[in-house]
C-alpha positions in Angstrom: 0.0 0.0 0.0 1.3 3.5 -0.8 2.2 6.3 1.5 0.8 9.8 1.0 3.4 12.5 1.2 1.9 16.0 1.6 4.6 18.8 1.2 4.2 22.1 -0.5 8.0 22.6 -1.1 8.6 20.8 -4.4 12.2 20.0 -3.7 11.6 18.7 -0.2 8.7 16.6 -1.5 10.8 15.2 -4.3 13.6 14.2 -1.9 11.1 12.6 0.5 9.5 10.7 -2.3 12.8 9.6 -3.6 14.0 8.3 -0.2 10.8 6.5 0.5 10.8 5.0 -3.0 14.4 3.8 -2.5 13.3 2.2 0.8 10.7 0.2 -1.1 7.6 2.1 -0.3 5.1 3.2 -3.0 4.4 6.9 -2.7 1.6 9.3 -3.7 2.5 13.0 -3.8 0.3 15.9 -2.8 1.5 19.5 -3.0 -1.2 20.8 -0.6 -4.0 19.8 1.7 -6.7 19.9 -1.0 -4.8 17.5 -3.2 -4.3 15.2 -0.2 -8.0 15.3 0.6 -8.8 14.2 -2.9 -6.7 11.1 -2.4 -8.0 10.6 1.1 -11.6 10.8 0.0 -11.1 8.2 -2.7 -12.3 4.9 -1.2 -10.6 2.9 -3.9 -7.2 4.3 -2.9 -5.6 2.3 -0.1 -3.0 4.1 2.1 -0.6 2.9 4.7 0.6 6.2 6.1 0.1 9.9 5.6 3.2 12.1 6.1 2.4 15.8 6.1 4.2 19.0 6.6 2.7 21.1 9.4 2.8 24.4 7.4 0.8 23.9 4.3 -0.4 26.9 2.2 -4.1 26.0 2.3 -4.5 24.3 5.7 -2.5 23.5 8.8 -1.1 20.0 8.9 -3.0 19.3 12.2 -6.3 20.2 10.5 -5.5 17.9 7.6 -4.6 15.1 10.0 -8.0 15.6 11.7 -9.8 15.4 8.4 -7.7 12.4 7.4 -8.7 10.6 10.7 -12.4 11.4 10.1 -12.1 9.7 6.7 -9.7 6.9 7.7 -9.7 6.5 11.5 -6.8 3.9 11.5 -4.5 5.8 9.1 -1.1 6.5 10.8 -0.1 10.2 10.5 3.5 11.4 10.6 4.1 15.2 10.9 7.3 16.7 9.5 8.1 20.1 11.0 11.0 22.5 11.4 9.4 23.5 14.7 8.9 20.1 16.2 9.6 21.2 19.7 6.6 23.5 19.5 4.1 21.0 18.2 1.7 19.0 20.3 1.1 15.7 18.4 -2.3 14.1 18.9 -2.3 10.7 20.4 -1.6 8.0 17.8 0.2 10.4 15.5 4.0 10.8 15.1 6.5 13.5 14.5 9.8 14.0 12.8 11.8 17.2 13.0 13.1 19.0 9.9 15.7 18.8 8.7 16.0 15.1 8.9 18.4 12.6 7.5 17.6 9.7 5.2 18.3 7.4 8.1 16.1 9.3 10.4 13.2 9.2 7.9 13.7 5.5 7.3 13.9 4.7 11.0 10.8 6.7 11.8 8.7 5.2 9.0 9.9 1.6 9.8 9.1 2.3 13.5 5.5 3.2 12.5 4.9 0.6 9.8 7.5 -2.0 9.9 9.9 -2.8 7.0 8.4 -2.5 3.5 
């Protein structure tokens, strides 16, 4: 099952997708919350994890996570934030601070999902 990566910075999103792809995960990209919601609202689209930036141009990452959980209550959510120390992560959700290394991203995703 694919991972949904929601990141408005094209270069950061490309790098995240590339790393996750190299680790063996299928990835769906979304440049903003509205694009992510289109994916989340599609019942035919299976998802294993949503990784989202906290600061999106059209919606806060926390709000997107809440909407994602309404649509898919069991979907794990991983927030990526340059301000990780200031973020209160809801129960059952996860956090990785930016900038993160390839190894940190791999370790965090594997800790949430297990190896691909």
